[in-house]
C-alpha positions, 0 to 999 in steps of 0.5 A: 691373150685378150691384150693381143685381141684388143691391140689391133683395135686400139691401134686402129682407133689411134689411127682413126683419131689421128685422121680425125685430127688431121682432117679437122685441122685441115678444114679449120685451115681452109675455112676459119683459122688459116690465111684468108682464102684469097691469099692461098695458093689455090683457087676457090674451086680447089679450096672447096674441093679440099674442104669437101675432102676434109669433111668426108674424112671427118665423117668417115673417121667419126662413123668408124669410131662410132661403130667401134663404140657400138661394137660393130666396127670391122663387120661388113655392113652388107654380108655381116662377115669380119672385114680382114685386118689388112683391109682395116689397116689400109682403110680404117674406116672401111664399112664393107669387105672387098667383095661387097665393096666391089659389088656396090661399086659395080651397082653404082657404076651401072646405075650411073651409066643407066642414068646418063643414058636415060637423062641424056636423050641420046647424047649432046652434039654441042661442042 
């Protein structure tokens, strides 16, 4: 019975390790080991955006693997409830359950809108 309990976690660990390798290889190709930046099919802004996405992927996978080793993987950081296995299969680095993620996104959206209103001074009429 313990093998069934550990099997999903081991599969998720394997997924995270593969994502970590993929993102690391991508970052290497974009920054160090690949073709020179000026010979790629992408402009500098695109390469920078791809590198930033790879760095986020590396950070997400690394943090999830750390949570696994600490025994907190699969537990929502906001409410402390278990994150459903289906969510972890779709988003193995998930830190929050769906309801808590939605609440966080709504708070973030409201804060961004408030910052835009207070920082814009009523709008910019320039074209």
